[in-house]
TORKOL-4160 file (C-alpha; in steps of 0.2 Angstrom, whole numbers, padded with zeros to 4 digits, m for minus):
345
<pt num="1" X="m0102" Y="0281" Z="m0697"/>
<pt num="2" X="m0119" Y="0290" Z="m0697"/>
<pt num="3" X="m0127" Y="0276" Z="m0707"/>
<pt num="4" X="m0120" Y="0263" Z="m0695"/>
<pt num="5" X="m0126" Y="0272" Z="m0681"/>
<pt num="6" X="m0144" Y="0273" Z="m0688"/>
<pt num="7" X="m0143" Y="0255" Z="m0691"/>
<pt num="8" X="m0138" Y="0251" Z="m0673"/>
<pt num="9" X="m0152" Y="0262" Z="m0667"/>
<pt num="10" X="m0165" Y="0254" Z="m0678"/>
<pt num="11" X="m0159" Y="0237" Z="m0672"/>
<pt num="12" X="m0160" Y="0242" Z="m0654"/>
<pt num="13" X="m0178" Y="0249" Z="m0656"/>
<pt num="14" X="m0183" Y="0233" Z="m0666"/>
<pt num="15" X="m0176" Y="0222" Z="m0652"/>
<pt num="16" X="m0185" Y="0232" Z="m0639"/>
<pt num="17" X="m0201" Y="0231" Z="m0648"/>
<pt num="18" X="m0199" Y="0212" Z="m0650"/>
<pt num="19" X="m0195" Y="0210" Z="m0631"/>
<pt num="20" X="m0210" Y="0220" Z="m0626"/>
<pt num="21" X="m0221" Y="0210" Z="m0638"/>
<pt num="22" X="m0214" Y="0194" Z="m0630"/>
<pt num="23" X="m0218" Y="0200" Z="m0612"/>
<pt num="24" X="m0236" Y="0204" Z="m0617"/>
<pt num="25" X="m0239" Y="0188" Z="m0626"/>
<pt num="26" X="m0231" Y="0177" Z="m0612"/>
<pt num="27" X="m0238" Y="0188" Z="m0597"/>
<pt num="28" X="m0244" Y="0173" Z="m0588"/>
<pt num="29" X="m0226" Y="0168" Z="m0585"/>
<pt num="30" X="m0217" Y="0185" Z="m0585"/>
<pt num="31" X="m0229" Y="0194" Z="m0574"/>
<pt num="32" X="m0227" Y="0181" Z="m0559"/>
<pt num="33" X="m0208" Y="0180" Z="m0563"/>
<pt num="34" X="m0205" Y="0199" Z="m0561"/>
<pt num="35" X="m0216" Y="0199" Z="m0546"/>
<pt num="36" X="m0207" Y="0185" Z="m0538"/>
<pt num="37" X="m0190" Y="0194" Z="m0541"/>
<pt num="38" X="m0197" Y="0208" Z="m0531"/>
<pt num="39" X="m0202" Y="0197" Z="m0517"/>
<pt num="40" X="m0185" Y="0188" Z="m0517"/>
<pt num="41" X="m0177" Y="0206" Z="m0516"/>
<pt num="42" X="m0188" Y="0210" Z="m0501"/>
<pt num="43" X="m0188" Y="0193" Z="m0492"/>
<pt num="44" X="m0169" Y="0188" Z="m0494"/>
<pt num="45" X="m0164" Y="0197" Z="m0478"/>
<pt num="46" X="m0177" Y="0187" Z="m0468"/>
<pt num="47" X="m0172" Y="0171" Z="m0477"/>
<pt num="48" X="m0153" Y="0174" Z="m0474"/>
<pt num="49" X="m0155" Y="0178" Z="m0456"/>
<pt num="50" X="m0166" Y="0163" Z="m0452"/>
<pt num="51" X="m0155" Y="0151" Z="m0461"/>
<pt num="52" X="m0140" Y="0156" Z="m0450"/>
<pt num="53" X="m0150" Y="0150" Z="m0435"/>
<pt num="54" X="m0159" Y="0135" Z="m0442"/>
<pt num="55" X="m0159" Y="0122" Z="m0457"/>
<pt num="56" X="m0161" Y="0130" Z="m0474"/>
<pt num="57" X="m0177" Y="0122" Z="m0478"/>
<pt num="58" X="m0185" Y="0127" Z="m0462"/>
<pt num="59" X="m0180" Y="0145" Z="m0465"/>
<pt num="60" X="m0187" Y="0144" Z="m0482"/>
<pt num="61" X="m0204" Y="0137" Z="m0476"/>
<pt num="62" X="m0205" Y="0151" Z="m0463"/>
<pt num="63" X="m0201" Y="0164" Z="m0477"/>
<pt num="64" X="m0213" Y="0158" Z="m0489"/>
<pt num="65" X="m0227" Y="0157" Z="m0476"/>
<pt num="66" X="m0224" Y="0175" Z="m0472"/>
<pt num="67" X="m0224" Y="0180" Z="m0490"/>
<pt num="68" X="m0241" Y="0171" Z="m0493"/>
<pt num="69" X="m0248" Y="0179" Z="m0477"/>
<pt num="70" X="m0244" Y="0196" Z="m0484"/>
<pt num="71" X="m0251" Y="0193" Z="m0502"/>
<pt num="72" X="m0267" Y="0185" Z="m0495"/>
<pt num="73" X="m0269" Y="0199" Z="m0483"/>
<pt num="74" X="m0269" Y="0212" Z="m0497"/>
<pt num="75" X="m0280" Y="0202" Z="m0508"/>
<pt num="76" X="m0292" Y="0199" Z="m0494"/>
<pt num="77" X="m0293" Y="0218" Z="m0489"/>
<pt num="78" X="m0298" Y="0222" Z="m0507"/>
<pt num="79" X="m0310" Y="0207" Z="m0509"/>
<pt num="80" X="m0318" Y="0210" Z="m0492"/>
<pt num="81" X="m0321" Y="0229" Z="m0495"/>
<pt num="82" X="m0328" Y="0226" Z="m0513"/>
<pt num="83" X="m0339" Y="0212" Z="m0506"/>
<pt num="84" X="m0346" Y="0224" Z="m0493"/>
<pt num="85" X="m0350" Y="0237" Z="m0506"/>
<pt num="86" X="m0358" Y="0225" Z="m0518"/>
<pt num="87" X="m0369" Y="0218" Z="m0504"/>
<pt num="88" X="m0375" Y="0236" Z="m0500"/>
<pt num="89" X="m0378" Y="0240" Z="m0518"/>
<pt num="90" X="m0389" Y="0224" Z="m0520"/>
<pt num="91" X="m0399" Y="0228" Z="m0504"/>
<pt num="92" X="m0401" Y="0247" Z="m0509"/>
<pt num="93" X="m0404" Y="0245" Z="m0527"/>
<pt num="94" X="m0420" Y="0254" Z="m0527"/>
<pt num="95" X="m0414" Y="0269" Z="m0517"/>
<pt num="96" X="m0399" Y="0271" Z="m0529"/>
<pt num="97" X="m0411" Y="0271" Z="m0544"/>
<pt num="98" X="m0422" Y="0284" Z="m0536"/>
<pt num="99" X="m0407" Y="0295" Z="m0532"/>
<pt num="100" X="m0401" Y="0293" Z="m0550"/>
<pt num="101" X="m0418" Y="0298" Z="m0557"/>
<pt num="102" X="m0419" Y="0313" Z="m0546"/>
<pt num="103" X="m0402" Y="0319" Z="m0552"/>
<pt num="104" X="m0406" Y="0316" Z="m0570"/>
<pt num="105" X="m0422" Y="0326" Z="m0569"/>
<pt num="106" X="m0413" Y="0340" Z="m0561"/>
<pt num="107" X="m0400" Y="0340" Z="m0575"/>
<pt num="108" X="m0414" Y="0340" Z="m0588"/>
<pt num="109" X="m0422" Y="0355" Z="m0580"/>
<pt num="110" X="m0406" Y="0364" Z="m0582"/>
<pt num="111" X="m0404" Y="0360" Z="m0600"/>
<pt num="112" X="m0393" Y="0345" Z="m0598"/>
<pt num="113" X="m0401" Y="0329" Z="m0607"/>
<pt num="114" X="m0398" Y="0314" Z="m0597"/>
<pt num="115" X="m0413" Y="0303" Z="m0597"/>
<pt num="116" X="m0413" Y="0300" Z="m0616"/>
<pt num="117" X="m0395" Y="0293" Z="m0615"/>
<pt num="118" X="m0390" Y="0286" Z="m0599"/>
<pt num="119" X="m0406" Y="0281" Z="m0591"/>
<pt num="120" X="m0409" Y="0267" Z="m0604"/>
<pt num="121" X="m0392" Y="0260" Z="m0600"/>
<pt num="122" X="m0391" Y="0263" Z="m0582"/>
<pt num="123" X="m0395" Y="0248" Z="m0572"/>
<pt num="124" X="m0391" Y="0244" Z="m0554"/>
<pt num="125" X="m0389" Y="0226" Z="m0558"/>
<pt num="126" X="m0375" Y="0231" Z="m0570"/>
<pt num="127" X="m0366" Y="0240" Z="m0556"/>
<pt num="128" X="m0368" Y="0224" Z="m0545"/>
<pt num="129" X="m0362" Y="0213" Z="m0559"/>
<pt num="130" X="m0346" Y="0225" Z="m0561"/>
<pt num="131" X="m0343" Y="0223" Z="m0542"/>
<pt num="132" X="m0345" Y="0204" Z="m0543"/>
<pt num="133" X="m0334" Y="0202" Z="m0558"/>
<pt num="134" X="m0321" Y="0212" Z="m0549"/>
<pt num="135" X="m0321" Y="0201" Z="m0534"/>
<pt num="136" X="m0320" Y="0186" Z="m0546"/>
<pt num="137" X="m0304" Y="0193" Z="m0554"/>
<pt num="138" X="m0297" Y="0194" Z="m0537"/>
<pt num="139" X="m0300" Y="0176" Z="m0534"/>
<pt num="140" X="m0291" Y="0172" Z="m0550"/>
<pt num="141" X="m0276" Y="0178" Z="m0542"/>
<pt num="142" X="m0274" Y="0161" Z="m0533"/>
<pt num="143" X="m0265" Y="0153" Z="m0548"/>
<pt num="144" X="m0255" Y="0169" Z="m0550"/>
<pt num="145" X="m0250" Y="0167" Z="m0531"/>
<pt num="146" X="m0245" Y="0149" Z="m0532"/>
<pt num="147" X="m0234" Y="0152" Z="m0547"/>
<pt num="148" X="m0226" Y="0167" Z="m0538"/>
<pt num="149" X="m0222" Y="0156" Z="m0523"/>
<pt num="150" X="m0214" Y="0143" Z="m0534"/>
<pt num="151" X="m0203" Y="0156" Z="m0542"/>
<pt num="152" X="m0199" Y="0163" Z="m0525"/>
<pt num="153" X="m0195" Y="0146" Z="m0517"/>
<pt num="154" X="m0183" Y="0142" Z="m0531"/>
<pt num="155" X="m0175" Y="0159" Z="m0531"/>
<pt num="156" X="m0172" Y="0160" Z="m0513"/>
<pt num="157" X="m0163" Y="0143" Z="m0514"/>
<pt num="158" X="m0152" Y="0150" Z="m0527"/>
<pt num="159" X="m0148" Y="0168" Z="m0522"/>
<pt num="160" X="m0131" Y="0164" Z="m0515"/>
<pt num="161" X="m0126" Y="0152" Z="m0529"/>
<pt num="162" X="m0131" Y="0165" Z="m0542"/>
<pt num="163" X="m0121" Y="0178" Z="m0533"/>
<pt num="164" X="m0106" Y="0167" Z="m0533"/>
<pt num="165" X="m0108" Y="0164" Z="m0552"/>
<pt num="166" X="m0108" Y="0183" Z="m0555"/>
<pt num="167" X="m0093" Y="0186" Z="m0544"/>
<pt num="168" X="m0083" Y="0172" Z="m0554"/>
<pt num="169" X="m0068" Y="0178" Z="m0564"/>
<pt num="170" X="m0076" Y="0171" Z="m0580"/>
<pt num="171" X="m0091" Y="0183" Z="m0578"/>
<pt num="172" X="m0081" Y="0199" Z="m0576"/>
<pt num="173" X="m0082" Y="0213" Z="m0579"/>
<pt num="174" X="m0101" Y="0212" Z="m0582"/>
<pt num="175" X="m0104" Y="0200" Z="m0567"/>
<pt num="176" X="m0098" Y="0213" Z="m0554"/>
<pt num="177" X="m0108" Y="0226" Z="m0562"/>
<pt num="178" X="m0124" Y="0216" Z="m0562"/>
<pt num="179" X="m0121" Y="0210" Z="m0544"/>
<pt num="180" X="m0118" Y="0228" Z="m0538"/>
<pt num="181" X="m0134" Y="0234" Z="m0547"/>
<pt num="182" X="m0144" Y="0220" Z="m0540"/>
<pt num="183" X="m0139" Y="0224" Z="m0523"/>
<pt num="184" X="m0143" Y="0243" Z="m0525"/>
<pt num="185" X="m0160" Y="0238" Z="m0533"/>
<pt num="186" X="m0164" Y="0227" Z="m0518"/>
<pt num="187" X="m0160" Y="0240" Z="m0506"/>
<pt num="188" X="m0171" Y="0253" Z="m0515"/>
<pt num="189" X="m0185" Y="0241" Z="m0517"/>
<pt num="190" X="m0185" Y="0237" Z="m0498"/>
<pt num="191" X="m0186" Y="0255" Z="m0494"/>
<pt num="192" X="m0199" Y="0259" Z="m0507"/>
<pt num="193" X="m0210" Y="0245" Z="m0500"/>
<pt num="194" X="m0208" Y="0250" Z="m0482"/>
<pt num="195" X="m0212" Y="0268" Z="m0487"/>
<pt num="196" X="m0227" Y="0262" Z="m0497"/>
<pt num="197" X="m0233" Y="0252" Z="m0483"/>
<pt num="198" X="m0232" Y="0266" Z="m0470"/>
<pt num="199" X="m0241" Y="0277" Z="m0483"/>
<pt num="200" X="m0255" Y="0264" Z="m0486"/>
<pt num="201" X="m0258" Y="0261" Z="m0467"/>
<pt num="202" X="m0259" Y="0280" Z="m0465"/>
<pt num="203" X="m0271" Y="0282" Z="m0480"/>
<pt num="204" X="m0282" Y="0268" Z="m0474"/>
<pt num="205" X="m0283" Y="0274" Z="m0456"/>
<pt num="206" X="m0287" Y="0292" Z="m0461"/>
<pt num="207" X="m0300" Y="0287" Z="m0474"/>
<pt num="208" X="m0308" Y="0275" Z="m0461"/>
<pt num="209" X="m0309" Y="0289" Z="m0448"/>
<pt num="210" X="m0315" Y="0302" Z="m0460"/>
<pt num="211" X="m0329" Y="0291" Z="m0468"/>
<pt num="212" X="m0334" Y="0285" Z="m0450"/>
<pt num="213" X="m0335" Y="0303" Z="m0444"/>
<pt num="214" X="m0345" Y="0309" Z="m0459"/>
<pt num="215" X="m0358" Y="0295" Z="m0455"/>
<pt num="216" X="m0354" Y="0286" Z="m0472"/>
<pt num="217" X="m0359" Y="0268" Z="m0471"/>
<pt num="218" X="m0345" Y="0254" Z="m0474"/>
<pt num="219" X="m0331" Y="0265" Z="m0467"/>
<pt num="220" X="m0321" Y="0249" Z="m0463"/>
<pt num="221" X="m0323" Y="0244" Z="m0481"/>
<pt num="222" X="m0317" Y="0261" Z="m0488"/>
<pt num="223" X="m0302" Y="0260" Z="m0476"/>
<pt num="224" X="m0297" Y="0243" Z="m0481"/>
<pt num="225" X="m0299" Y="0247" Z="m0500"/>
<pt num="226" X="m0289" Y="0263" Z="m0498"/>
<pt num="227" X="m0276" Y="0253" Z="m0489"/>
<pt num="228" X="m0273" Y="0240" Z="m0501"/>
<pt num="229" X="m0276" Y="0250" Z="m0517"/>
<pt num="230" X="m0263" Y="0263" Z="m0511"/>
<pt num="231" X="m0249" Y="0251" Z="m0517"/>
<pt num="232" X="m0254" Y="0255" Z="m0535"/>
<pt num="233" X="m0249" Y="0273" Z="m0539"/>
<pt num="234" X="m0262" Y="0284" Z="m0547"/>
<pt num="235" X="m0274" Y="0271" Z="m0552"/>
<pt num="236" X="m0277" Y="0264" Z="m0534"/>
<pt num="237" X="m0279" Y="0281" Z="m0525"/>
<pt num="238" X="m0291" Y="0286" Z="m0539"/>
<pt num="239" X="m0302" Y="0270" Z="m0537"/>
<pt num="240" X="m0301" Y="0272" Z="m0518"/>
<pt num="241" X="m0308" Y="0290" Z="m0520"/>
<pt num="242" X="m0320" Y="0287" Z="m0534"/>
<pt num="243" X="m0330" Y="0273" Z="m0526"/>
<pt num="244" X="m0334" Y="0281" Z="m0509"/>
<pt num="245" X="m0339" Y="0297" Z="m0519"/>
<pt num="246" X="m0351" Y="0288" Z="m0530"/>
<pt num="247" X="m0358" Y="0279" Z="m0514"/>
<pt num="248" X="m0360" Y="0295" Z="m0506"/>
<pt num="249" X="m0372" Y="0301" Z="m0520"/>
<pt num="250" X="m0384" Y="0287" Z="m0515"/>
<pt num="251" X="m0381" Y="0288" Z="m0496"/>
<pt num="252" X="m0383" Y="0307" Z="m0494"/>
<pt num="253" X="m0393" Y="0312" Z="m0509"/>
<pt num="254" X="m0384" Y="0330" Z="m0507"/>
<pt num="255" X="m0372" Y="0336" Z="m0520"/>
<pt num="256" X="m0364" Y="0347" Z="m0506"/>
<pt num="257" X="m0360" Y="0332" Z="m0496"/>
<pt num="258" X="m0353" Y="0323" Z="m0511"/>
<pt num="259" X="m0342" Y="0337" Z="m0515"/>
<pt num="260" X="m0336" Y="0338" Z="m0497"/>
<pt num="261" X="m0332" Y="0319" Z="m0496"/>
<pt num="262" X="m0323" Y="0320" Z="m0514"/>
<pt num="263" X="m0313" Y="0335" Z="m0509"/>
<pt num="264" X="m0308" Y="0328" Z="m0492"/>
<pt num="265" X="m0303" Y="0311" Z="m0499"/>
<pt num="266" X="m0292" Y="0319" Z="m0512"/>
<pt num="267" X="m0284" Y="0330" Z="m0499"/>
<pt num="268" X="m0280" Y="0315" Z="m0488"/>
<pt num="269" X="m0272" Y="0306" Z="m0504"/>
<pt num="270" X="m0263" Y="0322" Z="m0508"/>
<pt num="271" X="m0255" Y="0325" Z="m0491"/>
<pt num="272" X="m0249" Y="0307" Z="m0489"/>
<pt num="273" X="m0245" Y="0303" Z="m0507"/>
<pt num="274" X="m0237" Y="0320" Z="m0513"/>
<pt num="275" X="m0230" Y="0327" Z="m0497"/>
<pt num="276" X="m0227" Y="0314" Z="m0483"/>
<pt num="277" X="m0222" Y="0299" Z="m0494"/>
<pt num="278" X="m0208" Y="0308" Z="m0505"/>
<pt num="279" X="m0200" Y="0314" Z="m0489"/>
<pt num="280" X="m0200" Y="0297" Z="m0481"/>
<pt num="281" X="m0193" Y="0289" Z="m0498"/>
<pt num="282" X="m0179" Y="0302" Z="m0499"/>
<pt num="283" X="m0168" Y="0307" Z="m0514"/>
<pt num="284" X="m0162" Y="0289" Z="m0518"/>
<pt num="285" X="m0180" Y="0284" Z="m0524"/>
<pt num="286" X="m0184" Y="0301" Z="m0532"/>
<pt num="287" X="m0191" Y="0298" Z="m0550"/>
<pt num="288" X="m0199" Y="0309" Z="m0563"/>
<pt num="289" X="m0218" Y="0310" Z="m0560"/>
<pt num="290" X="m0220" Y="0308" Z="m0578"/>
<pt num="291" X="m0210" Y="0293" Z="m0579"/>
<pt num="292" X="m0219" Y="0285" Z="m0564"/>
<pt num="293" X="m0236" Y="0289" Z="m0573"/>
<pt num="294" X="m0230" Y="0281" Z="m0589"/>
<pt num="295" X="m0223" Y="0266" Z="m0580"/>
<pt num="296" X="m0239" Y="0263" Z="m0571"/>
<pt num="297" X="m0251" Y="0264" Z="m0586"/>
<pt num="298" X="m0239" Y="0256" Z="m0598"/>
<pt num="299" X="m0237" Y="0240" Z="m0587"/>
<pt num="300" X="m0255" Y="0240" Z="m0583"/>
<pt num="301" X="m0259" Y="0239" Z="m0601"/>
<pt num="302" X="m0246" Y="0225" Z="m0603"/>
<pt num="303" X="m0251" Y="0215" Z="m0588"/>
<pt num="304" X="m0267" Y="0222" Z="m0580"/>
<pt num="305" X="m0268" Y="0224" Z="m0561"/>
<pt num="306" X="m0251" Y="0215" Z="m0558"/>
<pt num="307" X="m0243" Y="0227" Z="m0570"/>
<pt num="308" X="m0250" Y="0242" Z="m0562"/>
<pt num="309" X="m0241" Y="0236" Z="m0546"/>
<pt num="310" X="m0225" Y="0231" Z="m0554"/>
<pt num="311" X="m0223" Y="0247" Z="m0564"/>
<pt num="312" X="m0214" Y="0257" Z="m0551"/>
<pt num="313" X="m0202" Y="0243" Z="m0546"/>
<pt num="314" X="m0198" Y="0239" Z="m0564"/>
<pt num="315" X="m0194" Y="0258" Z="m0566"/>
<pt num="316" X="m0183" Y="0258" Z="m0551"/>
<pt num="317" X="m0173" Y="0243" Z="m0558"/>
<pt num="318" X="m0172" Y="0250" Z="m0575"/>
<pt num="319" X="m0165" Y="0267" Z="m0569"/>
<pt num="320" X="m0153" Y="0258" Z="m0557"/>
<pt num="321" X="m0146" Y="0248" Z="m0572"/>
<pt num="322" X="m0145" Y="0264" Z="m0582"/>
<pt num="323" X="m0135" Y="0272" Z="m0568"/>
<pt num="324" X="m0122" Y="0258" Z="m0569"/>
<pt num="325" X="m0119" Y="0259" Z="m0587"/>
<pt num="326" X="m0109" Y="0274" Z="m0594"/>
<pt num="327" X="m0118" Y="0273" Z="m0611"/>
<pt num="328" X="m0136" Y="0274" Z="m0603"/>
<pt num="329" X="m0132" Y="0286" Z="m0588"/>
<pt num="330" X="m0140" Y="0300" Z="m0598"/>
<pt num="331" X="m0156" Y="0291" Z="m0598"/>
<pt num="332" X="m0156" Y="0288" Z="m0579"/>
<pt num="333" X="m0153" Y="0307" Z="m0577"/>
<pt num="334" X="m0169" Y="0310" Z="m0587"/>
<pt num="335" X="m0180" Y="0297" Z="m0578"/>
<pt num="336" X="m0173" Y="0302" Z="m0560"/>
<pt num="337" X="m0180" Y="0317" Z="m0551"/>
<pt num="338" X="m0165" Y="0322" Z="m0541"/>
<pt num="339" X="m0158" Y="0340" Z="m0536"/>
<pt num="340" X="m0146" Y="0348" Z="m0548"/>
<pt num="341" X="m0132" Y="0347" Z="m0536"/>
<pt num="342" X="m0135" Y="0328" Z="m0533"/>
<pt num="343" X="m0134" Y="0325" Z="m0551"/>
<pt num="344" X="m0118" Y="0335" Z="m0553"/>
<pt num="345" X="m0110" Y="0326" Z="m0539"/>
């Protein structure tokens, strides 16, 4: 029995590795597919409500238009913010180089050699190039968006038919389990995105107010970047905090002001992300912080920026499927972050 169990476990691990390798190799197909499944779960109530009052294709057109508007708005917020920062770097390249030189001299005077290592490599044109390449990558999302919209269009047209096939007697008992899990996942994803949107709006607003009050240039750009990147846990808030901090070095030239801005931005992110957002999400979306971190970084390794966004929704779906399977319920208990009395119930 032990040998058979070991072989079964080895086979499951091997299958999992092969599936992950396939997902990585074919990321240009699977990343838009997974993204479209999340969009379908979010937009199906809108599609269902509209098609009860108008022709199905007209309702589909309106739903797809709303979906495209949201995706383009998020992409535009990041692209516009980074473009503003890149333009400022280009216009103030000499000032940034002078500030860097002053700071490097101060570090050398205190026994920290910098000029011999970083100064030869430091080039403001390199920074500008990084910003421009980042904006260019955002433009490459046009093809990704088109593929997502195609998947969403086909998926929305087949939601009801797919549900009927899962409810058919021939698909039982697995069909009913999948149908119940899919319904639960859709509810959780909608709640997750609503909470995330509220948190992102609050983060962008308070970052804008703070940077504007501190007299830091491009306050609107920092607010837009903080709003859009807050949808990506951990990575997004880090970038949204790191960029204005580096910018403050050139703007103020004072390490005291830089520390104040860095600490204040992190306090904003902490209060909204670690205090307010979990209370809005509730116990139904409670996940282990370690599992969330792993999911974000693992899927960002697999699929880049799209994977960083998809990491938490994929984790939510995985935990929900595990909760519906007696053999995998233990794994859901490990990945979830629920109170002991809830788990016992």
